[in-house]
C-alpha positions as CSV (number, residue, x, y, z in Angstrom):
1,M,-130.4,-38.1,142.8
2,A,-132.2,-40.9,143.8
3,L,-135.9,-41.0,144.7
4,M,-138.0,-41.7,147.8
5,I,-141.9,-42.7,148.7
6,T,-143.1,-40.4,151.1
7,D,-145.7,-40.6,153.9
8,E,-148.3,-39.4,152.0
9,C,-148.0,-42.8,150.1
10,I,-151.6,-44.5,149.5
11,S,-149.7,-47.9,148.5
12,C,-151.3,-48.9,145.2
13,G,-148.9,-49.9,143.8
14,L,-149.1,-48.3,140.2
15,C,-145.3,-47.3,140.7
16,I,-144.5,-50.7,141.4
17,D,-145.5,-51.8,137.5
18,D,-143.6,-48.6,136.1
19,C,-140.2,-48.8,137.5
20,P,-138.2,-50.5,134.5
21,N,-135.0,-51.1,137.3
22,E,-137.4,-53.6,140.2
23,A,-136.2,-50.8,142.5
24,I,-139.3,-50.1,144.5
25,T,-140.5,-52.5,146.8
26,E,-143.9,-53.5,148.2
27,G,-144.6,-53.0,152.1
28,E,-145.4,-50.4,154.8
29,P,-144.3,-48.1,153.6
30,F,-143.2,-48.8,150.1
31,F,-139.1,-48.2,149.3
32,I,-137.4,-47.3,146.8
33,N,-134.0,-49.1,146.7
34,P,-131.3,-46.1,145.8
35,E,-128.6,-48.8,144.2
36,L,-131.1,-49.9,141.7
37,C,-133.0,-46.7,141.3
38,T,-131.8,-44.5,138.1
39,E,-134.9,-42.4,138.0
40,C,-135.2,-44.2,134.7
41,V,-132.1,-42.7,132.8
42,G,-131.5,-44.6,130.3
43,F,-135.4,-45.9,129.8
44,F,-137.4,-42.8,129.4
45,D,-136.8,-38.5,129.6
46,D,-138.8,-38.5,133.5
47,P,-138.8,-41.4,136.1
48,Q,-142.1,-43.0,135.6
49,C,-143.1,-43.7,139.3
50,V,-143.1,-40.5,139.7
51,N,-145.7,-40.1,136.7
52,A,-147.8,-42.8,137.9
53,C,-147.8,-41.6,141.6
54,P,-151.9,-40.7,142.1
55,V,-150.9,-38.7,145.2
56,E,-147.5,-37.3,144.8
57,A,-145.4,-39.1,147.2
58,I,-142.7,-39.8,145.1
59,G,-139.6,-37.4,145.4
60,A,-136.0,-36.3,145.5
61,C,-134.6,-37.7,148.7
62,G,-131.5,-35.9,148.7
63,K,-128.8,-38.5,148.4
64,S,-126.7,-37.2,145.6
65,A,-125.4,-39.0,142.6
66,N,-123.2,-37.8,139.5
67,R,-125.1,-38.2,136.5
68,P,-122.7,-39.9,134.5
69,T,-123.2,-42.3,137.4
70,I,-127.0,-43.1,137.2
71,R,-126.3,-42.9,133.1
72,A,-124.3,-45.8,133.2
73,A,-126.3,-48.0,135.3
74,G,-129.2,-47.3,133.7
75,R,-127.4,-48.2,130.4
76,R,-126.4,-51.4,132.5
77,A,-130.2,-52.3,133.0
78,A,-131.4,-52.0,130.2
79,A,-129.0,-53.8,128.2
80,G,-130.5,-56.8,130.5
């Protein structure tokens, strides 16, 4: 499952700083690249952008990916 930023976004930028995959692009609206987003698997227990968002504007977008694929992407990103 990838994440998306909803219309409630206030463009504060806190999510950008917390994303270990650099998957979030600043703009209007902010955008999470589903090819880069691993929901922080391999880095943290919870998605850091969701934890950082002061208005709860980040949620699941409905695009499903299997957890092994997400875990592998997280391991590749963590490795460097």
